[in-house]
DOPA-997178 format. One line per 5 residues: their letters; for each residue x, y, z of N, C-alpha, C. Coordinates in steps of 0.2 Angstrom, whole numbers, plus 2048, in hexadecimal, padded with zeros to 3 digits. Last residue first. Example, Ala and Ser with C-alpha at 12.3 -4.5 7.8 and 13.67 -1.06 7.14 Angstrom:
<rs>
sa = 840 7F5 823 844 7FB 824 840 800 827 ~ 842 7E4 827 83E 7EA 827 842 7F0 827
</rs>
This chain:
<rs>
qiait = F50 A64 974 F55 A63 96E F5C A61 975 ~ F40 A60 978 F47 A5F 97B F4D A5F 976 ~ F32 A60 975 F34 A60 972 F3B A61 976 ~ F1F A5E 973 F23 A5F 97A F29 A5F 976 ~ F11 A61 972 F15 A5E 970 F1A A61 974
lsfna = EFE A5F 977 F04 A63 977 F0C A61 975 ~ EED A63 96F EF3 A5F 96E EFA A62 971 ~ EDF A64 97A EE7 A66 975 EE9 A5F 975 ~ ECF A6A 97C ECF A64 97B ED7 A67 977 ~ EC7 A74 98B ECE A74 985 ECE A6E 983
lgtgl = EB4 A78 98D EB9 A74 98E EC3 A72 98B ~ EB1 A8C 994 EB2 A83 98F EB9 A7D 992 ~ EBC A97 996 EB5 A95 98F EB4 A8E 990 ~ EC7 A9A 99B EC0 A99 99F EBC A9B 99B ~ ED4 A98 999 ED0 A9F 99E ECC A9C 99F
nlvev = EDC A8B 99E EDB A8D 999 ED6 A95 9A0 ~ EEE A82 99B EE7 A87 9A0 EE5 A88 99C ~ EFB A79 99E EF7 A79 998 EEE A7A 99B ~ F0B A76 9A4 F00 A77 9A4 F00 A7A 99E ~ F19 A72 9A8 F13 A72 9A0 F11 A73 9A3
iydgt = F27 A70 9AD F23 A6C 9B0 F1E A73 9AD ~ F37 A69 9AF F34 A6F 9AF F2D A6B 9B0 ~ F45 A62 9B9 F3D A5F 9B9 F3B A69 9B6 ~ F55 A67 9B5 F51 A68 9BA F4A A64 9B8 ~ F62 A73 9B3 F60 A6A 9B2 F5C A6A 9B8
vplqa = F60 A82 9AD F62 A7D 9B1 F5C A79 9B2 ~ F58 A88 9A2 F60 A8C 9A6 F63 A87 9A9 ~ F56 A85 98E F56 A83 996 F5B A87 99A ~ F4F A8E 982 F58 A8C 985 F57 A8B 98C ~ F3F A8F 97E F48 A92 97D F4C A8C 982
swhhi = F33 A90 975 F3A A8E 974 F3E A90 979 ~ F1F A91 973 F25 A92 976 F2B A8E 975 ~ F0C A92 96E F15 A90 96C F1B A93 96F ~ F02 A99 977 F04 A8F 971 F0A A8E 96F ~ F00 AA2 980 F02 AA0 980 F04 A97 97A
pggag = EF3 AAC 982 EF1 AAB 980 EF7 AA4 97C ~ F00 AB8 989 EFD AB0 988 EF5 AB7 983 ~ F0C ABB 991 F0A ABF 987 F04 ABC 987 ~ F12 AB6 999 F0A ABA 99A F0A ABD 996 ~ F1E AA8 99A F1D AB1 995 F17 AB1 99B
amngg = F25 AA0 99C F21 AA1 996 F1F AA5 993 ~ F29 A9C 9A6 F2D A9D 9A4 F2A A9C 99E ~ F25 AA0 9B7 F1F A9D 9B1 F26 AA1 9AC ~ F2A A99 9C6 F29 A9F 9C3 F28 A9C 9BA ~ F35 A8C 9CE F2E A90 9CB F2F A95 9C8
tphlv = F3F A86 9C9 F3C A88 9CF F39 A8D 9D3 ~ F3E A7F 9BF F3F A7B 9C3 F3D A80 9C9 ~ F2F A89 9B6 F39 A89 9B8 F38 A84 9BD ~ F25 A85 9AD F26 A86 9B2 F2D A86 9B6 ~ F19 A89 9A0 F20 A87 99E F22 A8A 9A7
tiyan = F0A A8B 999 F0D A8F 99F F14 A8A 9A0 ~ EFE A91 989 F00 A8B 98D F03 A8F 996 ~ EED A91 98B EF3 A92 98A EF7 A8F 98E ~ EDD A92 983 EDF A8C 987 EE7 A92 985 ~ ED3 A98 97D ED2 A9B 982 EDA A97 987
tndvt = ECF A91 96F ED6 A98 96F ED6 A99 976 ~ ECF A82 970 ECA A88 971 ED1 A8B 971 ~ ED6 A75 966 ED1 A78 967 ECC A7F 968 ~ EE8 A78 96A EDE A78 96D EDC A78 967 ~ EF6 A72 967 EF2 A76 962 EE9 A73 968
ldvsm = F07 A7B 96C EFE A7A 96F EFD A76 969 ~ F17 A77 96F F12 A76 96F F0C A77 96F ~ F27 A7B 976 F22 A78 978 F1D A7B 970 ~ F37 A77 97B F31 A79 973 F2A A74 977 ~ F49 A79 980 F3F A74 981 F3C A77 97E
tqdag = F5A A75 97E F51 A7A 97D F4D A77 97C ~ F64 A74 98B F5F A70 986 F59 A75 984 ~ F6A A7B 997 F6E A7E 990 F69 A79 98B ~ F67 A70 99E F6B A74 9A1 F6C A74 998 ~ F5B A61 99C F63 A65 9A0 F62 A6B 99D
aqlvy = F4B A5E 9A3 F4D A61 99E F56 A62 9A2 ~ F3D A53 9A7 F45 A52 9A9 F48 A56 9A4 ~ F2D A58 9A8 F32 A55 9A5 F38 A56 9A6 ~ F1B A56 9AA F21 A55 9AD F26 A54 9A8 ~ F0E A60 9A9 F11 A5C 9A7 F19 A5C 9AC
rapai = EF9 A63 9AD F01 A63 9AF F04 A5D 9AD ~ EEC A6D 9A9 EEF A64 9A7 EF6 A65 9A8 ~ EE4 A74 9B5 EE5 A75 9AD EE8 A6E 9AF ~ ECF A76 9BB EDA A72 9BA EDC A74 9B4 ~ EC7 A81 9B8 EC5 A7F 9BB ED1 A7D 9BE
gstvg = EC6 A81 9A9 EC4 A87 9A9 EC9 A85 9B1 ~ ED0 A74 9A2 EC7 A77 9A4 ECB A7D 9A5 ~ ED6 A6B 997 ED6 A6A 99A ED0 A70 99D ~ ED9 A58 98E ED3 A5E 992 ED8 A60 998 ~ EE8 A50 986 EE2 A53 989 EDE A55 98A
nvtat = EF5 A49 97E EED A4F 97B EEC A4D 984 ~ F07 A4D 97B F02 A4A 97C EFC A4A 97F ~ F16 A45 974 F0F A4A 973 F08 A48 976 ~ F26 A49 973 F1F A47 975 F1C A4A 977 ~ F38 A49 96D F2F A4F 96A F2B A47 96F
ragpa = F43 A41 96B F45 A49 96E F3D A49 970 ~ F48 A2E 96B F42 A35 96B F43 A3D 96E ~ F4F A27 972 F52 A29 96E F4F A2E 969 ~ F3F A20 979 F47 A1E 978 F4A A22 96E ~ F33 A2A 979 F35 A26 979 F3B A23 977
fqirv = F30 A35 98A F35 A36 984 F34 A2A 981 ~ F23 A39 992 F27 A32 991 F2B A36 98B ~ F1F A44 9A1 F20 A43 99B F27 A3C 996 ~ F16 A41 9AD F20 A44 9AC F1C A43 9A2 ~ F0C A4D 9B5 F09 A47 9B2 F12 A47 9AC
patvp = F04 A55 9C4 F08 A55 9BA F0B A4D 9B9 ~ EFB A55 9CC F01 A52 9CF F02 A52 9C6 ~ EEB A5F 9D0 EED A59 9CF EF7 A59 9CB ~ EDF A67 9DA EE8 A64 9DB EE8 A5F 9D6 ~ ED1 A70 9DA ED5 A6D 9D6 EDD A6B 9DA
psati = ECD A75 9EB ED1 A74 9E7 ED1 A6F 9E2 ~ EC3 A6A 9E8 EC5 A72 9EA EC6 A6E 9F0 ~ EB9 A5F 9D9 EBD A60 9E4 EC0 A69 9E2 ~ EAF A67 9CF EB6 A65 9D0 EB7 A64 9D7 ~ EA5 A68 9C0 EA3 A68 9C7 EAB A63 9CA
evyle = E9D A71 9B3 EA4 A6E 9B6 EA3 A6E 9C0 ~ E93 A74 9A7 E93 A74 9AE E97 A70 9AD ~ E8B A80 999 E91 A7D 99A E91 A79 9A1 ~ E80 A7F 98D E81 A83 996 E85 A7D 997 ~ E7A A89 983 E7D A82 982 E80 A85 989
yavaa = E6D A90 977 E6E A8E 97C E75 A88 97F ~ E5F A96 973 E62 A92 971 E68 A92 974 ~ E53 AA3 972 E58 AA4 972 E5B A9A 973 ~ E43 AA9 96D E45 AA1 970 E4C AA1 96F ~ E3F ABB 96E E40 AB2 96A E43 AAF 96F
nsptg = E42 AC3 978 E3A AC3 976 E37 ABE 96F ~ E4E ABF 986 E4E AC3 97B E47 AC3 97D ~ E51 ABE 990 E4C AC5 990 E47 AC7 98A ~ E52 AB1 997 E56 AB2 992 E4F AB9 991 ~ E5B A9F 9A3 E52 AA5 99E E56 AAB 99B
vqvly = E5C A93 9AA E5D A95 9A6 E57 A9D 9A1 ~ E5E A8C 9BB E5C A93 9B8 E5F A96 9B2 ~ E63 A7F 9C4 E65 A88 9BE E5F A89 9BD ~ E61 A7A 9D8 E5F A7D 9D0 E64 A84 9CC ~ E6C A6D 9DF E6D A74 9DD E68 A76 9D6
dqtsp = E6B A66 9EE E69 A63 9E7 E6B A6E 9E5 ~ E79 A62 9F6 E72 A64 9F8 E73 A64 9F2 ~ E86 A67 A03 E84 A60 A01 E7D A63 A00 ~ E8D A7A 9FE E88 A72 A06 E88 A6E 9FF ~ E8F A83 9F7 E91 A84 9FF E8E A7E A06
ltstw = EA0 A81 9ED E98 A80 9EE E95 A7F 9F6 ~ EA6 A8F 9E4 EA7 A8A 9EC EA0 A89 9EE ~ EA6 A93 9D4 EA2 A98 9DC EA6 A8E 9DD ~ EA5 A9F 9C5 EA8 A99 9C8 EA8 A99 9D2 ~ E98 A9D 9B7 E9A AA2 9BE EA1 A9C 9BE
vtgsn = E9A AAC 9A7 E9D AA8 9AB E9E AA7 9B2 ~ E92 AB5 9A4 E8C AB0 9A4 E92 AA9 9A5 ~ E8B AC2 9B2 E8F AC0 9AE E8C AB6 9AA ~ E80 ACA 9B2 E80 ACA 9AE E85 AC5 9AB ~ E74 AC4 9C1 E7F AC6 9BD E7C AC3 9B9
glrkl = E67 AC3 9BE E6B AC7 9C0 E70 ACC 9BE ~ E67 AB6 9C4 E62 AB9 9BB E67 ABE 9BA ~ E74 AB0 9CF E6A AB4 9CA E6D AB7 9C8 ~ E7A AA4 9D9 E7C AAB 9D3 E73 AAE 9D2 ~ E76 AA1 9E3 E7D AA3 9E3 E7F AA7 9DE
ptgdg = E66 AA1 9F2 E6B AA5 9E9 E71 AA6 9E6 ~ E65 A97 9FC E68 A98 9FB E69 A9B 9F2 ~ E5B A8B A00 E58 A8E 9FF E60 A96 9FA ~ E61 A7C A02 E61 A84 A06 E5F A8C A07 ~ E60 A75 9F9 E5B A72 A00 E5F A75 A06
lgiva = E60 A7B 9ED E58 A78 9EF E58 A7A 9F7 ~ E68 A89 9E8 E6B A82 9EE E62 A81 9F1 ~ E6A A90 9D7 E67 A91 9DF E67 A8B 9E3 ~ E70 A9B 9CC E6E A94 9CE E6D A97 9D6 ~ E6A AA0 9BA E69 AA0 9C3 E6A A9B 9C6
fnasa = E70 AA8 9AB E6E AA2 9AF E6F AA8 9B7 ~ E6C AAD 99D E70 AAE 9A2 E6C AA9 9A7 ~ E6A AB1 98A E69 AB0 990 E70 AAF 995 ~ E6F ABB 980 E6D ABE 985 E6B ABC 98E ~ E79 AB4 973 E7B ABA 97C E77 ABD 980
dssil = E71 AB1 96A E6F AB6 96A E73 ABB 972 ~ E73 AA4 972 E75 AA4 967 E75 AAE 968 ~ E7E A9D 97F E77 AA2 97A E79 AA4 971 ~ E88 A98 987 E87 A9E 983 E81 A9B 97E ~ E8E A97 99C E88 A98 996 E87 A9D 990
emrit = E96 A90 9A6 E98 A94 9A2 E92 A93 99E ~ E9D A8B 9B6 E99 A8C 9B0 E97 A91 9AD ~ EA5 A81 9C2 EA6 A86 9BE EA0 A85 9B7 ~ EA2 A7E 9D1 EA3 A7E 9CF EA4 A82 9C8 ~ EAE A73 9DD EAF A7C 9DB EA6 A79 9D4
qggta = EA7 A70 9F1 EA9 A6F 9E6 EAB A75 9E3 ~ EA2 A73 9F9 EAA A72 9F9 EAC A72 9F3 ~ E95 A66 9FA E96 A6C 9FD EA0 A6D 9FE ~ E91 A60 9EC E96 A5D 9F0 E94 A64 9F3 ~ E82 A60 9E2 E89 A5D 9E3 E8B A60 9EB
sfiye = E77 A58 9D3 E7A A59 9DC E83 A5C 9DB ~ E6F A64 9CA E72 A62 9CC E73 A61 9D3 ~ E61 A6A 9C0 E63 A67 9C9 E69 A61 9C6 ~ E5A A77 9B5 E5C A70 9B6 E5D A72 9BF ~ E4D A7F 9AB E51 A7C 9AF E56 A78 9B1
rlvap = E48 A8F 9A5 E4A A87 9A4 E4F A85 9A8 ~ E3C A98 9A6 E42 A96 9A6 E43 A90 9A6 ~ E35 AA4 99B E33 A9C 99B E38 A9F 99F ~ E35 AB4 993 E31 AAE 999 E2F AA8 99B ~ E3A AA9 981 E38 AAD 989 E33 AAF 98C
qvtgk = E41 A9A 986 E3B A9E 983 E3B AA6 986 ~ E51 A8E 982 E4D A93 987 E44 A99 983 ~ E58 A81 97F E52 A86 97B E4F A88 97E ~ E67 A7A 980 E5C A7A 981 E5C A81 97E ~ E73 A6D 986 E72 A70 982 E6B A72 981
vvtst = E80 A6D 992 E76 A6B 990 E76 A6E 98B ~ E8D A63 996 E8A A69 990 E85 A68 990 ~ E9A A5F 9A2 E94 A5C 99F E91 A64 99D ~ EA5 A59 9AC EA1 A5C 9AB E9A A5B 9A4 ~ EAD A4E 9B3 EAD A54 9BB EA5 A55 9B6
agpaf = EAA A3A 9B2 EAA A42 9AE EA8 A48 9B1 ~ EA6 A30 9B6 EAD A31 9B6 EAD A38 9B4 ~ E97 A2E 9AB E9B A2B 9B4 EA3 A2B 9B0 ~ E91 A3E 9A7 E96 A38 9A4 E99 A36 9AC ~ E84 A45 9B0 E8F A44 9B0 E90 A3B 9AD
qirer = E79 A4E 9AD E7A A4A 9B0 E83 A49 9AD ~ E6A A58 9B4 E73 A59 9B2 E73 A52 9B4 ~ E58 A57 9B2 E61 A56 9B9 E67 A55 9B4 ~ E4C A65 9B1 E50 A60 9AF E58 A5E 9B4 ~ E3E A6B 9B1 E44 A66 9B5 E48 A64 9B3
gptpr = E30 A65 9AF E33 A69 9AB E3C A6C 9AC ~ E2A A5F 9C1 E29 A5E 9B8 E2A A67 9B5 ~ E37 A63 9CD E2E A63 9CB E2F A62 9C3 ~ E3E A57 9D6 E3E A5C 9D0 E3A A5E 9D0 ~ E3F A56 9E9 E3C A55 9E2 E3E A59 9DD
ttpvp = E3D A5D 9F3 E45 A5D 9F1 E43 A5C 9EA ~ E32 A5F 9F5 E39 A67 9F5 E3A A65 9F0 ~ E23 A54 9F6 E2A A56 9F6 E2E A5A 9F5 ~ E15 A5B 9F1 E1A A57 9EC E21 A59 9F1 ~ E04 A56 9F8 E09 A59 9FA E0F A53 9F5
tptpy = DF4 A57 9EF DFB A53 9F3 E03 A57 9F2 ~ DEE A66 9F5 DED A62 9EF DF5 A5B 9F3 ~ DDF A6C 9FB DE6 A6A 9FC DE7 A65 9F9 ~ DD7 A7E 9F4 DD6 A74 9F6 DDF A72 9F9 ~ DD4 A84 A02 DD4 A82 A01 DD6 A82 9F9
gssnp = DD8 A8D A10 DDE A8A A0D DDD A85 A08 ~ DCE A98 A11 DCD A91 A15 DD6 A89 A14 ~ DD1 AA0 A0C DD4 AA3 A15 DD2 A9B A16 ~ DDB A9C 9FE DD8 A9E A03 DD8 A9F A09 ~ DEC A9E 9F4 DE8 A9A 9FA DE1 A9E 9FD
illrq = DF7 A9A 9E9 DF2 AA0 9ED DEC A9B 9EE ~ E05 A96 9E7 DFF A94 9E8 DFC A98 9E9 ~ E10 A9D 9D9 E0C A9C 9E0 E09 A99 9E2 ~ E1F A9A 9CE E18 A99 9D1 E17 A96 9D9 ~ E2E AA5 9CA E2A AA2 9D0 E22 AA1 9D0
giyit = E2E AAF 9C1 E2C AA6 9BF E2C AA3 9C5 ~ E38 AB8 9CB E36 ABB 9C5 E35 AB1 9C1 ~ E36 AB3 9DE E39 AB5 9D7 E35 AB4 9CF ~ E32 ABE 9F0 E33 AB8 9E7 E34 AB9 9E2 ~ E32 ABF 9FE E37 AC1 9F7 E35 ABD 9F5
dnrlg = E2E AC4 A0C E2A AC5 A05 E2E AC5 9FE ~ E33 AB0 A16 E31 ABC A11 E2E ABC A0E ~ E2F AA6 A14 E33 AA7 A1C E33 AB0 A1B ~ E23 A9C A0E E2A AA3 A0D E2B AA4 A16 ~ E1D A92 A0A E1F A8F A0E E26 A98 A0F
naari = E0D A95 A07 E15 A91 A00 E1A A91 A03 ~ E07 A94 A0A E03 A93 A08 E0A A90 A04 ~ E0C AA2 A15 E0B A9C A19 E0A A96 A13 ~ E09 AAF A0B E10 AA9 A0C E11 AA5 A10 ~ DFE AAC A0B E03 AAC A02 E07 AA7 A05
aavts = DF8 AB1 A15 DF7 AAA A11 DFA AA9 A0C ~ DFF ABE A15 E01 ABA A1A DFF AAF A18 ~ DFA AC5 A09 E01 AC6 A0C E02 ABB A0F ~ DEC ABF A06 DED AC4 A0B DF6 ABF A0A ~ DDE AC0 9F9 DE3 ABB 9FC DE9 AC0 A02
ayrra = DD8 AC6 9EB DD7 AC5 9F4 DD8 ABD 9F8 ~ DE3 AC3 9E1 DDD ABC 9E4 DDB ABD 9EA ~ DE6 AD1 9E2 DE4 ACC 9DA DE2 AC9 9DC ~ DED AD3 9EE DE7 AD6 9EF DE3 AD3 9E6 ~ DF8 AC9 9F0 DF2 AC6 9F0 DEC ACC 9F1
isslt = E00 ACF 9E7 DFF AC6 9E3 DF8 AC8 9E7 ~ E05 ADC 9EC E00 ADC 9E5 DFA AD5 9E2 ~ E0D AD6 9F7 E04 AD9 9F6 E01 AD9 9F2 ~ E16 AD0 9EF E11 AC7 9F4 E0B ACE 9F5 ~ E16 AD5 9E1 E1A AD3 9E7 E13 AD2 9EA
dgrqv = E1C AD7 9CC E16 AD4 9D3 E1C AD4 9D9 ~ E28 ADC 9C5 E22 AE1 9C9 E1F AE0 9CF ~ E27 ACF 9BC E2B AD3 9BC E27 ADA 9BE ~ E20 AC1 9C5 E1D AC6 9BC E21 ACA 9C0 ~ E1A AB0 9C7 E1C AB5 9CC E1F ABB 9C3
thyia = E0C AA8 9C8 E10 AA9 9C4 E16 AAE 9C6 ~ E01 AA1 9D1 E03 AA6 9CD E09 AA6 9CB ~ DF3 A96 9D1 DF9 A95 9D2 DF8 A9D 9CD ~ DE3 A8C 9DC DE8 A92 9D6 DEE A95 9D6 ~ DDA A7C 9D8 DE2 A82 9DB DE3 A87 9D6
pqspn = DC9 A7C 9D7 DD0 A7B 9D3 DD5 A80 9D8 ~ DBC A7C 9E1 DBF A82 9DD DC6 A7C 9DA ~ DB7 A78 9EB DB5 A75 9E9 DBB A76 9E1 ~ DBA A84 9F7 DBC A7B 9F8 DBF A76 9F3 ~ DB9 A94 9F2 DB4 A8F 9F4 DBA A86 9F3
gvaai = DBF A9E 9F8 DB9 A9F 9FB DB7 A98 9F8 ~ DD0 A9C 9EB DCA AA2 9F1 DC3 AA0 9F0 ~ DDA A92 9EB DD4 A94 9E7 DD3 A99 9EF ~ DE7 A8D 9F5 DE3 A8B 9F3 DDF A90 9F0 ~ DF9 A8A 9E8 DF0 A8F 9EE DEE A8D 9EB
tlqqg = E06 A81 9EA DFE A7F 9EC DFC A86 9EC ~ E16 A85 9DD E14 A83 9E2 E09 A81 9E6 ~ E22 A7F 9D7 E1B A7E 9D6 E18 A7E 9DD ~ E30 A8C 9D4 E30 A84 9D6 E25 A85 9DA ~ E3A A95 9CF E33 A90 9CB E2F A88 9CD
vyite = E42 A97 9D7 E3D A9F 9D4 E3C A95 9D2 ~ E3E A93 9E8 E40 A95 9E5 E3C A98 9DC ~ E3C A96 9FD E39 A95 9F5 E3D A95 9F0 ~ E38 A92 A0A E41 A93 A06 E39 A93 A00 ~ E36 A8F A19 E32 A94 A17 E34 A97 A0F
srlnn = E34 A7C A17 E3A A83 A1C E34 A88 A17 ~ E2E A75 A17 E33 A6E A1E E34 A77 A1F ~ E22 A71 A10 E26 A73 A0F E2A A74 A16 ~ E14 A67 A09 E1A A66 A0B E22 A6B A0B ~ E09 A75 A04 E10 A70 A01 E18 A6E A02
lqm = E03 A74 A0E DFE A76 A07 E04 A70 A04 ~ E0B A79 A19 E07 A73 A17 E06 A71 A12 ~ E0F A86 A18 E15 A81 A17 E12 A7B A16
</rs>
């Protein structure tokens, strides 16, 4: 733990750890990248070290290791001792995910090579809701999410789902790893959205121009927070709602003043028209089933 300035015995996939060479303090440090089938015992035998020494040099609390993890292999004397690097700093090759000012979502594009993990870091507050989606050129790539501060794996590479939503457990940096079992390079897009949990948005009131019976609004909706609009209409009037959207998974609901979806559940519904049963405020929602952002144009007419 002292060699790598670790405050606990937690390590992460892809973390660079310093391991002293066997025997001679003048020799350069030896590193081992964990491969499928490796155990601490097999690594220790390979380098004539011990499990206890490797655990101590890398701050491991137990014998759990991960594919792609880089371990420092020490000798009995603990040589050489590199300059310690705080584990909270991103190691070379890690990219911090940036959000535009005021934005809650972003898209990261890249290419992942066989047997090499692409790594990203983002900061978030405990209790926030995160939604991530990975789309790759051959549908083989997947991602893992690990808390850097507490070492908690939130999503593993072995989890085949490429759309993931969760409430983040604590305020810290989180590590995202993208990998592929493919034998060729794979291009991908990683969509990341972080919002307060649960998202609560008041509906925006639709305003009709004087003498107009139709109004159009433009917006964006996501898998976490729907876009919501409200308008007042009278009994026996006919309301028509038309949604034009760049994401076919987005759809509309029309809520009765006393609750209940009048547009039905046979969706995704993009067009709806009906005679209104009562006078009151009707809420129109634009929702997304969970495939990234949806840019839309919503037209509402009252006759």
